[in-house]
C-alpha positions as CSV (number, residue, x, y, z in Angstrom):
1,M,115.7,-45.7,-14.1
2,N,115.0,-41.9,-14.0
3,S,112.7,-40.9,-11.3
4,L,110.7,-38.7,-13.7
5,E,110.2,-41.4,-16.3
6,V,106.6,-42.7,-16.4
7,L,106.0,-46.1,-17.6
8,P,103.1,-46.8,-20.0
9,N,99.9,-48.0,-18.4
10,N,98.8,-51.2,-20.3
11,N,95.1,-50.6,-19.2
12,N,95.2,-47.1,-20.9
13,M,96.7,-48.5,-24.1
14,A,94.1,-51.3,-24.3
15,S,91.3,-48.7,-23.8
16,H,92.7,-46.5,-26.6
17,T,93.0,-49.5,-28.9
18,E,89.4,-50.4,-28.2
19,R,88.2,-46.8,-29.0
20,V,90.1,-46.9,-32.3
21,I,89.4,-50.4,-33.5
22,F,85.8,-51.0,-32.3
23,P,84.3,-48.0,-34.0
24,I,85.9,-49.3,-37.3
25,R,84.2,-52.7,-36.7
26,R,80.9,-51.1,-35.9
27,N,81.1,-48.9,-39.0
28,K,81.7,-52.0,-41.1
29,V,78.7,-53.6,-39.6
30,C,76.5,-50.5,-40.3
31,Y,77.8,-50.4,-43.9
32,R,77.1,-54.1,-44.3
33,Y,73.4,-53.6,-43.1
34,L,73.1,-50.4,-45.3
35,Y,74.4,-52.2,-48.3
36,K,71.9,-55.1,-47.6
37,D,69.0,-52.6,-47.3
38,I,69.9,-50.8,-50.5
39,S,70.1,-54.2,-52.3
40,I,66.6,-55.2,-51.1
41,Y,65.2,-51.7,-52.1
42,M,66.8,-52.0,-55.6
43,K,65.3,-55.5,-56.1
44,R,61.9,-54.3,-55.2
45,L,62.2,-51.3,-57.5
46,Y,63.3,-53.6,-60.3
47,I,60.3,-55.8,-59.7
48,F,58.0,-52.8,-59.6
49,I,59.3,-51.4,-62.9
50,S,59.1,-54.8,-64.5
51,I,55.5,-55.2,-63.5
52,I,54.7,-51.8,-64.9
53,I,56.4,-52.5,-68.2
54,I,54.8,-55.9,-68.6
55,T,51.3,-54.5,-67.7
56,S,51.8,-51.6,-70.2
57,S,52.8,-54.1,-72.9
58,I,49.8,-56.2,-72.2
59,A,47.5,-53.2,-72.3
60,N,49.1,-51.9,-75.5
61,A,48.7,-55.4,-77.1
62,Q,44.9,-55.4,-76.1
63,R,44.3,-52.0,-77.6
64,L,43.2,-51.1,-81.0
65,K,44.9,-48.0,-82.4
66,D,43.2,-45.7,-84.9
67,Q,44.8,-42.9,-86.7
68,N,42.7,-40.1,-88.4
69,T,43.3,-36.8,-90.0
70,I,40.8,-34.2,-88.8
71,G,39.7,-30.7,-89.5
72,W,37.9,-28.5,-86.9
73,Y,36.4,-25.2,-88.1
74,N,35.0,-23.3,-85.2
75,V,33.1,-20.0,-84.7
76,F,32.6,-18.3,-81.2
77,G,30.4,-15.4,-80.6
78,T,30.0,-13.3,-77.5
79,V,27.1,-10.8,-77.2
80,Y,27.2,-8.4,-74.2
81,V,23.8,-7.5,-72.8
82,T,25.4,-5.5,-69.9
83,P,29.0,-4.5,-69.2
84,R,29.5,-7.8,-67.3
85,A,26.9,-10.2,-68.6
86,S,27.0,-11.8,-72.0
87,V,25.4,-14.6,-74.1
88,W,27.9,-17.2,-75.5
89,L,27.3,-18.8,-78.9
90,E,29.4,-21.5,-80.5
91,Y,29.4,-23.9,-83.4
92,Q,32.1,-26.4,-84.3
93,W,32.2,-28.1,-87.7
94,R,34.4,-31.1,-87.0
95,R,35.4,-33.2,-90.0
96,D,37.3,-36.5,-90.7
97,D,39.8,-36.6,-93.6
98,V,40.3,-32.8,-93.2
99,V,36.9,-32.0,-94.8
100,K,35.4,-35.1,-96.5
101,H,33.5,-36.8,-93.8
102,W,31.7,-35.9,-90.6
103,Q,33.4,-36.4,-87.2
104,Q,31.2,-34.2,-85.0
105,S,28.8,-31.4,-85.1
106,L,28.7,-29.3,-81.9
107,S,26.5,-26.4,-80.9
108,R,26.7,-24.5,-77.7
109,I,24.9,-21.6,-75.9
110,G,25.4,-20.1,-72.5
111,L,25.0,-17.2,-70.2
112,Q,28.3,-15.7,-69.0
113,Y,29.1,-13.3,-66.2
114,N,32.6,-11.5,-65.9
115,F,33.8,-10.7,-62.5
116,K,36.8,-8.6,-61.6
117,N,40.4,-9.6,-62.0
118,G,39.8,-11.6,-65.3
119,V,37.4,-14.2,-63.7
120,S,34.3,-15.4,-65.5
121,A,31.6,-18.1,-64.9
122,L,29.3,-19.6,-67.4
123,L,26.3,-21.9,-67.5
124,G,25.5,-23.5,-70.8
125,Y,23.9,-26.2,-73.0
126,G,25.2,-28.1,-75.9
127,F,23.8,-30.3,-78.5
128,I,26.3,-32.8,-80.2
129,L,26.1,-35.3,-82.9
130,T,29.0,-37.7,-83.1
131,Y,29.2,-39.6,-86.3
132,P,30.9,-43.0,-87.1
133,Y,34.4,-42.5,-88.5
134,G,37.8,-44.1,-88.4
135,D,38.7,-47.7,-88.6
136,Y,36.7,-48.9,-85.7
137,P,33.4,-47.2,-85.5
138,S,30.9,-48.4,-82.8
139,G,28.3,-48.8,-85.6
140,P,26.7,-47.1,-88.7
141,H,24.6,-44.6,-86.8
142,H,25.4,-41.3,-85.3
143,V,25.0,-40.7,-81.4
144,P,23.2,-37.6,-80.1
145,E,24.1,-35.9,-76.9
146,H,22.4,-33.3,-74.8
147,R,24.9,-31.7,-72.5
148,I,24.6,-29.1,-69.6
149,F,27.9,-27.6,-68.5
150,E,29.3,-25.2,-65.9
151,Q,32.5,-23.3,-66.6
152,L,34.9,-21.2,-64.6
153,V,37.7,-19.2,-66.4
154,W,40.5,-17.1,-64.8
155,N,43.3,-15.3,-66.4
156,G,46.8,-14.4,-65.4
157,N,50.2,-13.7,-66.8
158,I,53.9,-14.4,-66.5
159,G,55.7,-11.5,-68.0
160,R,54.5,-11.2,-71.7
161,I,52.9,-14.7,-71.5
162,G,49.1,-14.6,-70.9
163,L,47.8,-17.6,-69.2
164,N,44.2,-18.8,-69.5
165,H,42.8,-21.5,-67.2
166,R,39.5,-23.0,-68.0
167,L,37.6,-25.6,-65.7
168,R,34.4,-27.2,-67.0
169,L,32.1,-29.6,-65.5
170,E,29.6,-31.5,-67.8
171,Q,26.4,-33.5,-67.2
172,R,26.1,-35.5,-70.4
173,H,23.1,-37.3,-71.6
174,L,24.1,-39.7,-74.6
175,G,21.6,-41.5,-76.7
176,K,21.5,-45.3,-76.6
177,V,21.4,-46.0,-80.3
178,D,20.7,-49.5,-81.7
179,Q,23.6,-49.9,-84.0
180,S,22.3,-53.2,-85.3
181,A,19.0,-51.6,-86.5
182,A,18.5,-50.6,-90.1
183,E,17.1,-47.2,-89.1
184,H,18.4,-44.8,-86.6
185,T,16.7,-45.9,-83.3
186,I,17.2,-44.4,-79.8
187,T,16.3,-46.9,-77.2
188,G,17.2,-44.7,-74.1
189,W,19.8,-42.3,-72.7
190,N,23.0,-42.8,-70.7
191,Y,23.9,-40.2,-68.0
192,M,27.6,-39.5,-67.6
193,N,29.8,-36.8,-65.8
194,R,33.0,-35.3,-67.2
195,L,35.6,-32.9,-65.8
196,R,37.8,-30.9,-68.1
197,Y,40.7,-28.6,-67.5
198,Q,42.5,-26.5,-70.1
199,L,45.6,-24.4,-69.8
200,R,46.4,-22.0,-72.7
201,A,49.4,-19.7,-73.0
202,T,49.5,-16.8,-75.4
203,I,52.4,-14.7,-76.5
204,C,51.9,-11.4,-78.4
205,L,54.5,-11.1,-81.1
206,N,54.4,-7.5,-82.4
207,K,52.7,-5.8,-79.5
208,K,53.3,-5.8,-75.7
209,A,49.7,-6.6,-75.0
210,M,46.6,-7.8,-77.0
211,E,45.2,-4.8,-78.9
212,D,44.2,-4.0,-82.5
213,N,46.3,-5.5,-85.2
214,T,48.1,-7.9,-82.9
215,I,50.0,-11.0,-84.1
216,Y,50.2,-13.6,-81.5
217,T,50.8,-17.4,-81.0
218,A,49.2,-19.7,-78.5
219,A,49.6,-23.2,-77.2
220,F,47.1,-25.1,-75.2
221,D,46.5,-28.6,-73.6
222,E,43.1,-29.9,-72.2
223,I,42.5,-33.1,-70.4
224,F,39.0,-34.9,-70.0
225,I,38.3,-37.1,-67.1
226,G,35.0,-39.1,-66.9
227,F,33.5,-40.1,-63.5
228,G,30.2,-41.6,-62.2
229,K,28.6,-45.0,-62.3
230,N,28.2,-45.2,-66.1
231,V,31.8,-44.2,-66.9
232,N,33.0,-47.9,-67.1
233,Q,36.5,-48.1,-68.7
234,N,36.3,-44.5,-70.1
235,V,37.7,-42.7,-67.0
236,Y,40.5,-41.2,-69.2
237,D,38.2,-39.8,-71.9
238,Q,40.6,-37.7,-74.1
239,N,43.5,-35.2,-74.3
240,R,43.8,-32.3,-76.7
241,L,47.1,-30.5,-77.5
242,G,47.3,-27.6,-79.9
243,L,49.4,-24.8,-81.3
244,V,47.9,-21.9,-83.2
245,A,48.9,-18.5,-84.8
246,G,46.4,-15.7,-84.5
247,Y,45.6,-12.1,-85.5
248,Q,43.4,-9.8,-83.7
249,F,42.0,-7.3,-86.0
250,N,40.2,-5.3,-83.3
251,K,38.2,-5.9,-80.2
252,S,35.3,-7.4,-82.2
253,V,37.2,-9.9,-84.5
254,R,40.0,-12.4,-83.9
255,F,41.1,-15.3,-86.1
256,E,43.4,-18.4,-85.4
257,I,44.8,-21.2,-87.4
258,G,47.0,-24.0,-86.4
259,C,47.5,-27.7,-85.6
260,L,45.6,-30.1,-83.2
261,N,46.5,-33.4,-81.7
262,Q,43.6,-35.4,-80.1
263,I,43.9,-38.6,-78.2
264,V,40.5,-40.3,-77.6
265,Q,39.5,-43.4,-75.7
266,Q,36.3,-44.6,-77.3
267,A,33.6,-45.4,-74.8
268,A,32.4,-48.6,-76.7
269,L,34.5,-51.7,-77.0
270,V,35.2,-53.2,-80.4
271,T,35.5,-57.0,-80.4
272,G,36.0,-56.7,-76.6
273,R,39.0,-54.4,-76.9
274,Q,39.5,-50.7,-76.2
275,V,40.1,-48.3,-79.1
276,Y,42.4,-45.4,-78.8
277,Q,42.2,-42.8,-81.5
278,Y,45.2,-40.7,-82.4
279,N,43.8,-37.8,-84.4
280,T,45.9,-35.0,-85.9
281,G,44.9,-32.2,-88.1
282,V,44.1,-28.5,-88.7
283,I,42.0,-26.2,-86.4
284,T,40.7,-22.8,-87.2
285,N,38.9,-20.4,-84.6
286,L,36.9,-17.2,-85.4
287,Y,36.0,-15.1,-82.4
288,L,33.3,-12.5,-82.8
289,T,32.4,-10.1,-80.1
290,K,29.5,-7.5,-79.9
291,N,29.5,-4.9,-77.1
């Protein structure tokens, strides 16, 4: 044997084998546990989704769906008493079957103050009459409502898209109407709170900004959330989605016409079931401003 030849060390070879083989075994064990954890997670996710689908199906089966064709014809007036303060006037003539029957009559008045940077605040009062309409009315008589509201509006833009945010808090006093009586009889009043948020996006089509003789289009969405001890099942009150085309004649007159989609959860149950209205139709808005 050559004196320079080194014989292999069996202990070193065993140690090397352990370093190579044992990590592979440990990785296999880790992968096995990881696969087991993923399987458990997927089973739980499947059960959770199944519960949601079943619950949703049961809820839909318990709901009464009512589809109506509506027409809303609105006039808004702003009368400035100082460069920053103004009086807000509003009337909305809301109809079922486009124009044939009453849906709602809504009048509002308020005092508005315009801050800098497109922010304004308003304190107002509204008187509303909601009439029976659709396939599942709560009764034959209309329901009156006195409403106080506070409103905050702020404006911004992304490029040529103008953004309008409106946050409104309402204190509602709704008449308790005896729907079984022959005559319209109010036996008391229910107090309810409601929070509303609307986002509106406007794009000028023939001008870079809103000015005289501007054609524009706008889309908006508004969600209504009820809260308080008298809200019952009517937490999700309604949602409104609309698309309009408009024309600003000048700083004093602006007109819009478009389509509106309204989803309403009725406050009153019918035969113990919730009623969801799916209302679609036309909307017109006339804005008048006096400086």
